[in-house]
Gaussian input, Z-matrix of N, CA and C with variables (Angstrom, degrees):
# hf/3-21g

backbone

0 1
 N
 C     1     B1
 C     2     B2     1     A1
 N     3     B3     2     A2     1     D1
 C     4     B4     3     A3     2     D2
 C     5     B5     4     A4     3     D3
 N     6     B6     5     A5     4     D4
 C     7     B7     6     A6     5     D5
 C     8     B8     7     A7     6     D6
 N     9     B9     8     A8     7     D7
 C    10    B10     9     A9     8     D8
 C    11    B11    10    A10     9     D9
 N    12    B12    11    A11    10    D10
 C    13    B13    12    A12    11    D11
 C    14    B14    13    A13    12    D12
 N    15    B15    14    A14    13    D13
 C    16    B16    15    A15    14    D14
 C    17    B17    16    A16    15    D15
 N    18    B18    17    A17    16    D16
 C    19    B19    18    A18    17    D17
 C    20    B20    19    A19    18    D18
 N    21    B21    20    A20    19    D19
 C    22    B22    21    A21    20    D20
 C    23    B23    22    A22    21    D21
 N    24    B24    23    A23    22    D22
 C    25    B25    24    A24    23    D23
 C    26    B26    25    A25    24    D24
 N    27    B27    26    A26    25    D25
 C    28    B28    27    A27    26    D26
 C    29    B29    28    A28    27    D27
 N    30    B30    29    A29    28    D28
 C    31    B31    30    A30    29    D29
 C    32    B32    31    A31    30    D30
 N    33    B33    32    A32    31    D31
 C    34    B34    33    A33    32    D32
 C    35    B35    34    A34    33    D33
 N    36    B36    35    A35    34    D34
 C    37    B37    36    A36    35    D35
 C    38    B38    37    A37    36    D36
 N    39    B39    38    A38    37    D37
 C    40    B40    39    A39    38    D38
 C    41    B41    40    A40    39    D39
 N    42    B42    41    A41    40    D40
 C    43    B43    42    A42    41    D41
 C    44    B44    43    A43    42    D42
 N    45    B45    44    A44    43    D43
 C    46    B46    45    A45    44    D44
 C    47    B47    46    A46    45    D45
 N    48    B48    47    A47    46    D46
 C    49    B49    48    A48    47    D47
 C    50    B50    49    A49    48    D48
 N    51    B51    50    A50    49    D49
 C    52    B52    51    A51    50    D50
 C    53    B53    52    A52    51    D51
 N    54    B54    53    A53    52    D52
 C    55    B55    54    A54    53    D53
 C    56    B56    55    A55    54    D54
 N    57    B57    56    A56    55    D55
 C    58    B58    57    A57    56    D56
 C    59    B59    58    A58    57    D57
 N    60    B60    59    A59    58    D58
 C    61    B61    60    A60    59    D59
 C    62    B62    61    A61    60    D60
 N    63    B63    62    A62    61    D61
 C    64    B64    63    A63    62    D62
 C    65    B65    64    A64    63    D63
 N    66    B66    65    A65    64    D64
 C    67    B67    66    A66    65    D65
 C    68    B68    67    A67    66    D66
 N    69    B69    68    A68    67    D67
 C    70    B70    69    A69    68    D68
 C    71    B71    70    A70    69    D69
 N    72    B72    71    A71    70    D70
 C    73    B73    72    A72    71    D71
 C    74    B74    73    A73    72    D72
 N    75    B75    74    A74    73    D73
 C    76    B76    75    A75    74    D74
 C    77    B77    76    A76    75    D75
 N    78    B78    77    A77    76    D76
 C    79    B79    78    A78    77    D77
 C    80    B80    79    A79    78    D78
 N    81    B81    80    A80    79    D79
 C    82    B82    81    A81    80    D80
 C    83    B83    82    A82    81    D81
 N    84    B84    83    A83    82    D82
 C    85    B85    84    A84    83    D83
 C    86    B86    85    A85    84    D84
 N    87    B87    86    A86    85    D85
 C    88    B88    87    A87    86    D86
 C    89    B89    88    A88    87    D87
 N    90    B90    89    A89    88    D88
 C    91    B91    90    A90    89    D89
 C    92    B92    91    A91    90    D90
 N    93    B93    92    A92    91    D91
 C    94    B94    93    A93    92    D92
 C    95    B95    94    A94    93    D93
 N    96    B96    95    A95    94    D94
 C    97    B97    96    A96    95    D95
 C    98    B98    97    A97    96    D96
 N    99    B99    98    A98    97    D97
 C   100   B100    99    A99    98    D98
 C   101   B101   100   A100    99    D99
 N   102   B102   101   A101   100   D100
 C   103   B103   102   A102   101   D101
 C   104   B104   103   A103   102   D102
 N   105   B105   104   A104   103   D103
 C   106   B106   105   A105   104   D104
 C   107   B107   106   A106   105   D105
 N   108   B108   107   A107   106   D106
 C   109   B109   108   A108   107   D107
 C   110   B110   109   A109   108   D108
 N   111   B111   110   A110   109   D109
 C   112   B112   111   A111   110   D110
 C   113   B113   112   A112   111   D111
 N   114   B114   113   A113   112   D112
 C   115   B115   114   A114   113   D113
 C   116   B116   115   A115   114   D114
 N   117   B117   116   A116   115   D115
 C   118   B118   117   A117   116   D116
 C   119   B119   118   A118   117   D117
 N   120   B120   119   A119   118   D118
 C   121   B121   120   A120   119   D119
 C   122   B122   121   A121   120   D120
 N   123   B123   122   A122   121   D121
 C   124   B124   123   A123   122   D122
 C   125   B125   124   A124   123   D123
 N   126   B126   125   A125   124   D124
 C   127   B127   126   A126   125   D125
 C   128   B128   127   A127   126   D126
 N   129   B129   128   A128   127   D127
 C   130   B130   129   A129   128   D128
 C   131   B131   130   A130   129   D129
 N   132   B132   131   A131   130   D130
 C   133   B133   132   A132   131   D131
 C   134   B134   133   A133   132   D132
 N   135   B135   134   A134   133   D133
 C   136   B136   135   A135   134   D134
 C   137   B137   136   A136   135   D135
 N   138   B138   137   A137   136   D136
 C   139   B139   138   A138   137   D137
 C   140   B140   139   A139   138   D138
 N   141   B141   140   A140   139   D139
 C   142   B142   141   A141   140   D140
 C   143   B143   142   A142   141   D141
 N   144   B144   143   A143   142   D142
 C   145   B145   144   A144   143   D143
 C   146   B146   145   A145   144   D144
 N   147   B147   146   A146   145   D145
 C   148   B148   147   A147   146   D146
 C   149   B149   148   A148   147   D147
 N   150   B150   149   A149   148   D148
 C   151   B151   150   A150   149   D149
 C   152   B152   151   A151   150   D150
 N   153   B153   152   A152   151   D151
 C   154   B154   153   A153   152   D152
 C   155   B155   154   A154   153   D153
 N   156   B156   155   A155   154   D154
 C   157   B157   156   A156   155   D155
 C   158   B158   157   A157   156   D156
 N   159   B159   158   A158   157   D157
 C   160   B160   159   A159   158   D158
 C   161   B161   160   A160   159   D159
 N   162   B162   161   A161   160   D160
 C   163   B163   162   A162   161   D161
 C   164   B164   163   A163   162   D162
 N   165   B165   164   A164   163   D163
 C   166   B166   165   A165   164   D164
 C   167   B167   166   A166   165   D165
 N   168   B168   167   A167   166   D166
 C   169   B169   168   A168   167   D167
 C   170   B170   169   A169   168   D168
 N   171   B171   170   A170   169   D169
 C   172   B172   171   A171   170   D170
 C   173   B173   172   A172   171   D171
 N   174   B174   173   A173   172   D172
 C   175   B175   174   A174   173   D173
 C   176   B176   175   A175   174   D174
 N   177   B177   176   A176   175   D175
 C   178   B178   177   A177   176   D176
 C   179   B179   178   A178   177   D177
 N   180   B180   179   A179   178   D178
 C   181   B181   180   A180   179   D179
 C   182   B182   181   A181   180   D180
 N   183   B183   182   A182   181   D181
 C   184   B184   183   A183   182   D182
 C   185   B185   184   A184   183   D183
 N   186   B186   185   A185   184   D184
 C   187   B187   186   A186   185   D185
 C   188   B188   187   A187   186   D186
 N   189   B189   188   A188   187   D187
 C   190   B190   189   A189   188   D188
 C   191   B191   190   A190   189   D189
 N   192   B192   191   A191   190   D190
 C   193   B193   192   A192   191   D191
 C   194   B194   193   A193   192   D192
 N   195   B195   194   A194   193   D193
 C   196   B196   195   A195   194   D194
 C   197   B197   196   A196   195   D195
 N   198   B198   197   A197   196   D196
 C   199   B199   198   A198   197   D197
 C   200   B200   199   A199   198   D198
 N   201   B201   200   A200   199   D199
 C   202   B202   201   A201   200   D200
 C   203   B203   202   A202   201   D201
 N   204   B204   203   A203   202   D202
 C   205   B205   204   A204   203   D203
 C   206   B206   205   A205   204   D204
 N   207   B207   206   A206   205   D205
 C   208   B208   207   A207   206   D206
 C   209   B209   208   A208   207   D207
 N   210   B210   209   A209   208   D208
 C   211   B211   210   A210   209   D209
 C   212   B212   211   A211   210   D210
 N   213   B213   212   A212   211   D211
 C   214   B214   213   A213   212   D212
 C   215   B215   214   A214   213   D213
 N   216   B216   215   A215   214   D214
 C   217   B217   216   A216   215   D215
 C   218   B218   217   A217   216   D216
 N   219   B219   218   A218   217   D217
 C   220   B220   219   A219   218   D218
 C   221   B221   220   A220   219   D219
 N   222   B222   221   A221   220   D220
 C   223   B223   222   A222   221   D221
 C   224   B224   223   A223   222   D222
 N   225   B225   224   A224   223   D223
 C   226   B226   225   A225   224   D224
 C   227   B227   226   A226   225   D225
 N   228   B228   227   A227   226   D226
 C   229   B229   228   A228   227   D227
 C   230   B230   229   A229   228   D228
 N   231   B231   230   A230   229   D229
 C   232   B232   231   A231   230   D230
 C   233   B233   232   A232   231   D231
 N   234   B234   233   A233   232   D232
 C   235   B235   234   A234   233   D233
 C   236   B236   235   A235   234   D234
 N   237   B237   236   A236   235   D235
 C   238   B238   237   A237   236   D236
 C   239   B239   238   A238   237   D237
 N   240   B240   239   A239   238   D238
 C   241   B241   240   A240   239   D239
 C   242   B242   241   A241   240   D240
 N   243   B243   242   A242   241   D241
 C   244   B244   243   A243   242   D242
 C   245   B245   244   A244   243   D243
 N   246   B246   245   A245   244   D244
 C   247   B247   246   A246   245   D245
 C   248   B248   247   A247   246   D246
 N   249   B249   248   A248   247   D247
 C   250   B250   249   A249   248   D248
 C   251   B251   250   A250   249   D249
 N   252   B252   251   A251   250   D250
 C   253   B253   252   A252   251   D251
 C   254   B254   253   A253   252   D252
 N   255   B255   254   A254   253   D253
 C   256   B256   255   A255   254   D254
 C   257   B257   256   A256   255   D255
 N   258   B258   257   A257   256   D256
 C   259   B259   258   A258   257   D257
 C   260   B260   259   A259   258   D258
 N   261   B261   260   A260   259   D259
 C   262   B262   261   A261   260   D260
 C   263   B263   262   A262   261   D261
 N   264   B264   263   A263   262   D262
 C   265   B265   264   A264   263   D263
 C   266   B266   265   A265   264   D264
 N   267   B267   266   A266   265   D265
 C   268   B268   267   A267   266   D266
 C   269   B269   268   A268   267   D267
 N   270   B270   269   A269   268   D268
 C   271   B271   270   A270   269   D269
 C   272   B272   271   A271   270   D270
 N   273   B273   272   A272   271   D271
 C   274   B274   273   A273   272   D272
 C   275   B275   274   A274   273   D273
 N   276   B276   275   A275   274   D274
 C   277   B277   276   A276   275   D275
 C   278   B278   277   A277   276   D276
 N   279   B279   278   A278   277   D277
 C   280   B280   279   A279   278   D278
 C   281   B281   280   A280   279   D279
 N   282   B282   281   A281   280   D280
 C   283   B283   282   A282   281   D281
 C   284   B284   283   A283   282   D282
 N   285   B285   284   A284   283   D283
 C   286   B286   285   A285   284   D284
 C   287   B287   286   A286   285   D285
 N   288   B288   287   A287   286   D286
 C   289   B289   288   A288   287   D287
 C   290   B290   289   A289   288   D288
 N   291   B291   290   A290   289   D289
 C   292   B292   291   A291   290   D290
 C   293   B293   292   A292   291   D291
 N   294   B294   293   A293   292   D292
 C   295   B295   294   A294   293   D293
 C   296   B296   295   A295   294   D294
 N   297   B297   296   A296   295   D295
 C   298   B298   297   A297   296   D296
 C   299   B299   298   A298   297   D297
 N   300   B300   299   A299   298   D298
 C   301   B301   300   A300   299   D299
 C   302   B302   301   A301   300   D300
 N   303   B303   302   A302   301   D301
 C   304   B304   303   A303   302   D302
 C   305   B305   304   A304   303   D303
 N   306   B306   305   A305   304   D304
 C   307   B307   306   A306   305   D305
 C   308   B308   307   A307   306   D306
 N   309   B309   308   A308   307   D307
 C   310   B310   309   A309   308   D308
 C   311   B311   310   A310   309   D309
 N   312   B312   311   A311   310   D310
 C   313   B313   312   A312   311   D311
 C   314   B314   313   A313   312   D312
 N   315   B315   314   A314   313   D313
 C   316   B316   315   A315   314   D314
 C   317   B317   316   A316   315   D315
 N   318   B318   317   A317   316   D316
 C   319   B319   318   A318   317   D317
 C   320   B320   319   A319   318   D318
 N   321   B321   320   A320   319   D319
 C   322   B322   321   A321   320   D320
 C   323   B323   322   A322   321   D321
 N   324   B324   323   A323   322   D322
 C   325   B325   324   A324   323   D323
 C   326   B326   325   A325   324   D324
 N   327   B327   326   A326   325   D325
 C   328   B328   327   A327   326   D326
 C   329   B329   328   A328   327   D327

   B1=1.4631
   B2=1.5455
   B3=1.3158
   B4=1.4596
   B5=1.5414
   B6=1.3499
   B7=1.4521
   B8=1.5200
   B9=1.3136
   B10=1.4739
   B11=1.4930
   B12=1.3353
   B13=1.4773
   B14=1.5191
   B15=1.3176
   B16=1.4785
   B17=1.4671
   B18=1.3062
   B19=1.5064
   B20=1.5273
   B21=1.3358
   B22=1.4571
   B23=1.5394
   B24=1.3278
   B25=1.4563
   B26=1.5202
   B27=1.3316
   B28=1.4896
   B29=1.5305
   B30=1.3312
   B31=1.4629
   B32=1.5328
   B33=1.3379
   B34=1.4706
   B35=1.5097
   B36=1.3138
   B37=1.4702
   B38=1.4990
   B39=1.3354
   B40=1.4441
   B41=1.5186
   B42=1.3426
   B43=1.4764
   B44=1.5423
   B45=1.3379
   B46=1.4605
   B47=1.5317
   B48=1.2953
   B49=1.4600
   B50=1.5274
   B51=1.3371
   B52=1.4337
   B53=1.5295
   B54=1.3133
   B55=1.4828
   B56=1.4953
   B57=1.3421
   B58=1.4468
   B59=1.5129
   B60=1.3154
   B61=1.4772
   B62=1.5198
   B63=1.3253
   B64=1.4696
   B65=1.5177
   B66=1.3303
   B67=1.4878
   B68=1.5270
   B69=1.3221
   B70=1.4499
   B71=1.5285
   B72=1.3046
   B73=1.4480
   B74=1.5222
   B75=1.3215
   B76=1.4713
   B77=1.5557
   B78=1.3423
   B79=1.4600
   B80=1.5122
   B81=1.3757
   B82=1.4354
   B83=1.5195
   B84=1.3160
   B85=1.4658
   B86=1.5021
   B87=1.3153
   B88=1.4629
   B89=1.5105
   B90=1.3162
   B91=1.4605
   B92=1.5291
   B93=1.2818
   B94=1.4726
   B95=1.5216
   B96=1.3332
   B97=1.4713
   B98=1.5432
   B99=1.3323
   B100=1.4589
   B101=1.5048
   B102=1.3286
   B103=1.4423
   B104=1.5206
   B105=1.3273
   B106=1.4552
   B107=1.5225
   B108=1.3282
   B109=1.4509
   B110=1.5154
   B111=1.3076
   B112=1.4641
   B113=1.5053
   B114=1.3142
   B115=1.4798
   B116=1.5428
   B117=1.3148
   B118=1.4687
   B119=1.5408
   B120=1.2959
   B121=1.5047
   B122=1.5251
   B123=1.3347
   B124=1.4743
   B125=1.5216
   B126=1.3359
   B127=1.4858
   B128=1.5266
   B129=1.3327
   B130=1.4672
   B131=1.5416
   B132=1.3282
   B133=1.4598
   B134=1.5304
   B135=1.3208
   B136=1.4614
   B137=1.5370
   B138=1.3210
   B139=1.4734
   B140=1.5063
   B141=1.3386
   B142=1.4894
   B143=1.5179
   B144=1.3143
   B145=1.4835
   B146=1.5369
   B147=1.3291
   B148=1.4657
   B149=1.5166
   B150=1.2945
   B151=1.4535
   B152=1.5136
   B153=1.3690
   B154=1.4562
   B155=1.5185
   B156=1.3318
   B157=1.4683
   B158=1.5320
   B159=1.3176
   B160=1.4783
   B161=1.5191
   B162=1.3087
   B163=1.5081
   B164=1.5111
   B165=1.3468
   B166=1.4792
   B167=1.5412
   B168=1.3145
   B169=1.4348
   B170=1.4980
   B171=1.2906
   B172=1.4633
   B173=1.5032
   B174=1.3095
   B175=1.4685
   B176=1.5259
   B177=1.2910
   B178=1.4762
   B179=1.5096
   B180=1.3272
   B181=1.4733
   B182=1.5299
   B183=1.3103
   B184=1.4720
   B185=1.5378
   B186=1.3322
   B187=1.4743
   B188=1.5218
   B189=1.3270
   B190=1.4852
   B191=1.5156
   B192=1.3163
   B193=1.4608
   B194=1.5127
   B195=1.3291
   B196=1.4707
   B197=1.5488
   B198=1.2482
   B199=1.4873
   B200=1.5144
   B201=1.3446
   B202=1.4831
   B203=1.5648
   B204=1.2979
   B205=1.4712
   B206=1.5212
   B207=1.3171
   B208=1.4695
   B209=1.5090
   B210=1.3145
   B211=1.4553
   B212=1.5132
   B213=1.3596
   B214=1.4718
   B215=1.5442
   B216=1.3338
   B217=1.4915
   B218=1.5367
   B219=1.2882
   B220=1.4552
   B221=1.5144
   B222=1.3201
   B223=1.4759
   B224=1.5036
   B225=1.2810
   B226=1.4846
   B227=1.5095
   B228=1.2952
   B229=1.4498
   B230=1.5426
   B231=1.2912
   B232=1.4342
   B233=1.5440
   B234=1.2988
   B235=1.4664
   B236=1.5104
   B237=1.3549
   B238=1.4584
   B239=1.5394
   B240=1.3176
   B241=1.4364
   B242=1.5026
   B243=1.3191
   B244=1.4883
   B245=1.5057
   B246=1.3389
   B247=1.4748
   B248=1.5486
   B249=1.3303
   B250=1.4483
   B251=1.5242
   B252=1.3123
   B253=1.4873
   B254=1.5379
   B255=1.2949
   B256=1.4570
   B257=1.5214
   B258=1.3272
   B259=1.4701
   B260=1.5008
   B261=1.3525
   B262=1.4535
   B263=1.4857
   B264=1.3261
   B265=1.4613
   B266=1.5404
   B267=1.3377
   B268=1.4799
   B269=1.5569
   B270=1.3363
   B271=1.4508
   B272=1.5649
   B273=1.3327
   B274=1.4426
   B275=1.5189
   B276=1.3144
   B277=1.4866
   B278=1.5151
   B279=1.3557
   B280=1.4615
   B281=1.5274
   B282=1.3467
   B283=1.4387
   B284=1.5402
   B285=1.2971
   B286=1.4437
   B287=1.5242
   B288=1.3214
   B289=1.4329
   B290=1.5515
   B291=1.3373
   B292=1.4570
   B293=1.5388
   B294=1.3169
   B295=1.4708
   B296=1.5292
   B297=1.3260
   B298=1.4414
   B299=1.5322
   B300=1.3083
   B301=1.4659
   B302=1.5128
   B303=1.3262
   B304=1.4626
   B305=1.5098
   B306=1.3040
   B307=1.4814
   B308=1.5052
   B309=1.3097
   B310=1.4503
   B311=1.5164
   B312=1.3300
   B313=1.4414
   B314=1.5317
   B315=1.3053
   B316=1.4647
   B317=1.5395
   B318=1.3402
   B319=1.4519
   B320=1.5305
   B321=1.3284
   B322=1.4425
   B323=1.5149
   B324=1.3529
   B325=1.4359
   B326=1.5017
   B327=1.3135
   B328=1.4429
   B329=1.5101
   A1=107.39
   A2=119.06
   A3=122.59
   A4=110.24
   A5=116.33
   A6=119.34
   A7=112.81
   A8=117.30
   A9=119.88
   A10=114.87
   A11=116.95
   A12=119.03
   A13=111.64
   A14=116.77
   A15=118.62
   A16=113.01
   A17=117.49
   A18=120.40
   A19=109.02
   A20=118.38
   A21=119.86
   A22=112.78
   A23=116.22
   A24=120.16
   A25=114.06
   A26=117.64
   A27=120.40
   A28=108.26
   A29=117.49
   A30=121.85
   A31=112.88
   A32=116.94
   A33=118.58
   A34=111.01
   A35=116.89
   A36=119.96
   A37=111.50
   A38=116.37
   A39=121.51
   A40=111.73
   A41=117.78
   A42=122.01
   A43=110.65
   A44=115.29
   A45=118.40
   A46=109.98
   A47=119.37
   A48=122.84
   A49=110.42
   A50=116.66
   A51=120.72
   A52=110.30
   A53=118.29
   A54=122.23
   A55=110.77
   A56=118.25
   A57=121.66
   A58=111.89
   A59=117.18
   A60=121.39
   A61=110.25
   A62=118.11
   A63=120.49
   A64=111.12
   A65=117.99
   A66=121.08
   A67=108.54
   A68=117.65
   A69=120.60
   A70=110.63
   A71=117.86
   A72=122.30
   A73=110.53
   A74=118.09
   A75=121.56
   A76=110.50
   A77=116.57
   A78=120.09
   A79=112.29
   A80=115.15
   A81=119.95
   A82=111.91
   A83=117.06
   A84=121.34
   A85=109.54
   A86=117.66
   A87=122.47
   A88=111.13
   A89=118.08
   A90=121.44
   A91=110.52
   A92=118.24
   A93=121.26
   A94=109.50
   A95=117.83
   A96=121.39
   A97=109.38
   A98=117.83
   A99=119.53
   A100=112.55
   A101=116.78
   A102=122.63
   A103=111.66
   A104=117.90
   A105=121.86
   A106=115.10
   A107=117.70
   A108=119.40
   A109=114.79
   A110=118.59
   A111=118.86
   A112=111.50
   A113=116.72
   A114=123.07
   A115=107.72
   A116=114.71
   A117=118.35
   A118=110.26
   A119=118.49
   A120=119.70
   A121=110.83
   A122=115.58
   A123=119.74
   A124=111.26
   A125=116.62
   A126=120.54
   A127=111.75
   A128=116.18
   A129=121.23
   A130=109.94
   A131=115.49
   A132=120.73
   A133=110.50
   A134=118.47
   A135=121.71
   A136=111.24
   A137=117.41
   A138=121.56
   A139=111.12
   A140=115.92
   A141=122.34
   A142=110.43
   A143=116.86
   A144=120.96
   A145=110.83
   A146=115.47
   A147=119.18
   A148=113.21
   A149=117.60
   A150=121.91
   A151=114.97
   A152=115.63
   A153=119.72
   A154=107.30
   A155=117.89
   A156=119.08
   A157=111.11
   A158=114.29
   A159=119.48
   A160=112.05
   A161=116.15
   A162=119.62
   A163=111.88
   A164=115.99
   A165=119.63
   A166=111.35
   A167=117.78
   A168=120.81
   A169=115.49
   A170=116.22
   A171=124.54
   A172=109.67
   A173=116.12
   A174=116.60
   A175=110.32
   A176=113.68
   A177=122.12
   A178=108.99
   A179=114.51
   A180=121.55
   A181=106.21
   A182=116.92
   A183=121.29
   A184=108.85
   A185=113.84
   A186=121.16
   A187=107.46
   A188=117.38
   A189=118.44
   A190=112.94
   A191=116.87
   A192=121.52
   A193=111.76
   A194=117.73
   A195=118.78
   A196=111.62
   A197=117.12
   A198=121.78
   A199=111.67
   A200=117.21
   A201=119.04
   A202=110.03
   A203=117.79
   A204=121.18
   A205=109.41
   A206=117.12
   A207=119.79
   A208=112.23
   A209=115.83
   A210=120.73
   A211=110.97
   A212=115.54
   A213=118.37
   A214=110.77
   A215=116.54
   A216=120.15
   A217=109.78
   A218=117.30
   A219=121.11
   A220=112.79
   A221=116.75
   A222=120.98
   A223=113.92
   A224=117.63
   A225=120.80
   A226=109.92
   A227=116.05
   A228=121.66
   A229=110.00
   A230=117.60
   A231=121.87
   A232=110.88
   A233=116.21
   A234=119.51
   A235=112.93
   A236=116.34
   A237=120.73
   A238=110.91
   A239=118.23
   A240=121.52
   A241=111.46
   A242=116.43
   A243=121.18
   A244=112.53
   A245=116.07
   A246=120.87
   A247=109.87
   A248=115.46
   A249=119.04
   A250=112.81
   A251=115.24
   A252=118.54
   A253=109.63
   A254=118.89
   A255=122.76
   A256=111.08
   A257=116.87
   A258=122.00
   A259=110.84
   A260=118.88
   A261=121.26
   A262=111.39
   A263=118.48
   A264=121.98
   A265=111.37
   A266=116.43
   A267=120.24
   A268=113.23
   A269=119.21
   A270=117.10
   A271=115.00
   A272=115.58
   A273=118.75
   A274=115.40
   A275=116.96
   A276=121.14
   A277=110.70
   A278=116.37
   A279=121.73
   A280=108.30
   A281=115.28
   A282=122.41
   A283=105.42
   A284=116.89
   A285=121.30
   A286=112.49
   A287=116.11
   A288=122.63
   A289=103.85
   A290=117.47
   A291=118.82
   A292=115.11
   A293=121.95
   A294=122.44
   A295=112.89
   A296=118.46
   A297=118.40
   A298=110.98
   A299=114.11
   A300=121.71
   A301=108.13
   A302=115.92
   A303=119.55
   A304=106.46
   A305=116.22
   A306=120.55
   A307=108.39
   A308=116.50
   A309=122.10
   A310=110.88
   A311=117.94
   A312=122.68
   A313=110.63
   A314=116.85
   A315=120.17
   A316=112.11
   A317=115.55
   A318=119.59
   A319=111.67
   A320=118.27
   A321=121.98
   A322=112.60
   A323=116.75
   A324=119.03
   A325=110.99
   A326=118.53
   A327=123.01
   A328=109.36
   D1=126.38
   D2=178.08
   D3=-65.17
   D4=153.82
   D5=178.49
   D6=-56.64
   D7=136.47
   D8=178.17
   D9=88.85
   D10=-16.71
   D11=-177.45
   D12=-65.51
   D13=-36.67
   D14=179.07
   D15=-59.82
   D16=-33.82
   D17=-179.61
   D18=-69.05
   D19=-40.18
   D20=-179.29
   D21=-70.38
   D22=-28.87
   D23=179.79
   D24=-87.13
   D25=-19.86
   D26=-176.95
   D27=-126.02
   D28=99.92
   D29=-179.31
   D30=-57.01
   D31=-36.53
   D32=178.90
   D33=-63.99
   D34=-41.74
   D35=176.95
   D36=-63.54
   D37=-40.76
   D38=177.05
   D39=-60.05
   D40=-47.35
   D41=178.89
   D42=-61.95
   D43=-44.31
   D44=-178.63
   D45=-64.87
   D46=-37.45
   D47=177.76
   D48=-64.80
   D49=-44.76
   D50=-179.37
   D51=-64.57
   D52=-40.85
   D53=178.13
   D54=-63.09
   D55=-43.97
   D56=178.43
   D57=-62.55
   D58=-44.61
   D59=-179.85
   D60=-65.11
   D61=-39.93
   D62=-178.35
   D63=-69.54
   D64=-37.39
   D65=176.06
   D66=-63.73
   D67=-43.51
   D68=179.80
   D69=-64.66
   D70=-41.45
   D71=177.90
   D72=-60.92
   D73=-45.60
   D74=179.93
   D75=-61.68
   D76=-40.96
   D77=177.49
   D78=-60.92
   D79=-42.96
   D80=-179.74
   D81=-65.70
   D82=-41.86
   D83=177.75
   D84=-61.96
   D85=-46.57
   D86=178.53
   D87=-58.60
   D88=-40.25
   D89=179.44
   D90=-67.18
   D91=-39.32
   D92=178.46
   D93=-66.01
   D94=-43.33
   D95=177.12
   D96=-61.09
   D97=-44.09
   D98=175.88
   D99=-55.94
   D100=-50.11
   D101=-173.76
   D102=-66.60
   D103=-34.73
   D104=-173.84
   D105=-96.06
   D106=-28.33
   D107=-170.42
   D108=-118.65
   D109=-14.38
   D110=-174.76
   D111=-109.12
   D112=148.49
   D113=179.65
   D114=-71.82
   D115=164.06
   D116=-179.93
   D117=-62.95
   D118=-37.80
   D119=178.65
   D120=-62.92
   D121=-40.67
   D122=179.98
   D123=-66.98
   D124=-39.70
   D125=179.22
   D126=-64.37
   D127=-42.84
   D128=179.14
   D129=-66.10
   D130=-44.18
   D131=-179.59
   D132=-60.32
   D133=-45.17
   D134=178.87
   D135=-67.11
   D136=-36.20
   D137=176.47
   D138=-59.73
   D139=-45.31
   D140=179.58
   D141=-69.55
   D142=-42.32
   D143=-175.61
   D144=-63.81
   D145=-35.52
   D146=179.34
   D147=-65.07
   D148=-18.57
   D149=-178.64
   D150=-94.67
   D151=0.29
   D152=177.72
   D153=-119.58
   D154=130.35
   D155=-178.88
   D156=-60.36
   D157=137.15
   D158=-177.86
   D159=-61.58
   D160=-36.76
   D161=179.31
   D162=-62.89
   D163=-34.96
   D164=-176.33
   D165=-69.99
   D166=-37.17
   D167=-178.22
   D168=79.00
   D169=-20.56
   D170=178.92
   D171=-156.51
   D172=161.65
   D173=-179.48
   D174=159.50
   D175=-171.40
   D176=-177.70
   D177=-99.77
   D178=127.28
   D179=175.62
   D180=-102.83
   D181=98.33
   D182=-177.63
   D183=-69.60
   D184=144.50
   D185=177.20
   D186=-108.38
   D187=90.61
   D188=-175.95
   D189=-71.99
   D190=-20.85
   D191=-179.61
   D192=-106.47
   D193=161.06
   D194=173.07
   D195=-62.68
   D196=157.83
   D197=178.79
   D198=-59.16
   D199=-33.01
   D200=179.54
   D201=-63.70
   D202=-37.41
   D203=179.51
   D204=-70.58
   D205=-42.03
   D206=177.20
   D207=-61.58
   D208=-42.56
   D209=-179.66
   D210=-62.69
   D211=-43.63
   D212=178.79
   D213=-63.69
   D214=-42.27
   D215=179.75
   D216=-60.94
   D217=-34.53
   D218=-177.81
   D219=-90.60
   D220=2.44
   D221=175.59
   D222=71.32
   D223=42.56
   D224=-179.80
   D225=-147.37
   D226=169.37
   D227=178.02
   D228=-81.26
   D229=163.54
   D230=176.13
   D231=-60.71
   D232=-39.15
   D233=178.77
   D234=-63.71
   D235=-41.47
   D236=176.80
   D237=-64.78
   D238=-39.33
   D239=176.01
   D240=-60.82
   D241=-45.30
   D242=178.80
   D243=-61.50
   D244=-44.46
   D245=-179.69
   D246=-65.10
   D247=-39.73
   D248=179.84
   D249=-66.73
   D250=-41.21
   D251=177.11
   D252=-64.41
   D253=-39.45
   D254=175.48
   D255=-61.67
   D256=-40.25
   D257=179.78
   D258=-66.24
   D259=-33.39
   D260=176.68
   D261=-79.23
   D262=-27.10
   D263=-179.65
   D264=-76.85
   D265=-34.63
   D266=-175.98
   D267=-55.44
   D268=-48.35
   D269=179.28
   D270=-82.54
   D271=4.64
   D272=176.10
   D273=87.77
   D274=15.39
   D275=177.51
   D276=-69.98
   D277=-38.40
   D278=177.21
   D279=-134.92
   D280=163.41
   D281=171.02
   D282=-129.25
   D283=125.58
   D284=-176.49
   D285=-92.50
   D286=143.35
   D287=169.96
   D288=-132.25
   D289=169.67
   D290=-173.33
   D291=-54.68
   D292=-35.63
   D293=-173.57
   D294=-117.65
   D295=2.12
   D296=-177.36
   D297=-159.51
   D298=162.60
   D299=175.24
   D300=-113.10
   D301=127.99
   D302=176.69
   D303=-91.22
   D304=112.99
   D305=179.65
   D306=-85.86
   D307=112.44
   D308=-176.29
   D309=-74.96
   D310=-40.15
   D311=-179.67
   D312=-144.66
   D313=101.33
   D314=-175.11
   D315=-59.62
   D316=-36.87
   D317=-177.38
   D318=-62.46
   D319=-32.13
   D320=178.69
   D321=-71.57
   D322=-20.95
   D323=176.70
   D324=-75.14
   D325=-32.05
   D326=-176.31
   D327=-94.56

């Protein structure tokens, strides 16, 4: 079967492919907007907020990757990430532990 033929023969596969591509496109656009238009504090806050369920309002935002990887994903240096986390911790919005961030109030992050 030539490439792409399965999509033309199976409408459900075509729909699923389009949905997957559109989700990926939205994520990429959101990341570009973050990198170009949002401050480092805003980027870190959104990163943490996405890891806590909206309904919960508070919770643990696990950091599955090392801080260097998170900093690179957010378009900043490790030092800027550390300063930004400290800035969010000072007013009590988050509490940091070695492997996770405890989000005290998700609404205050957004």
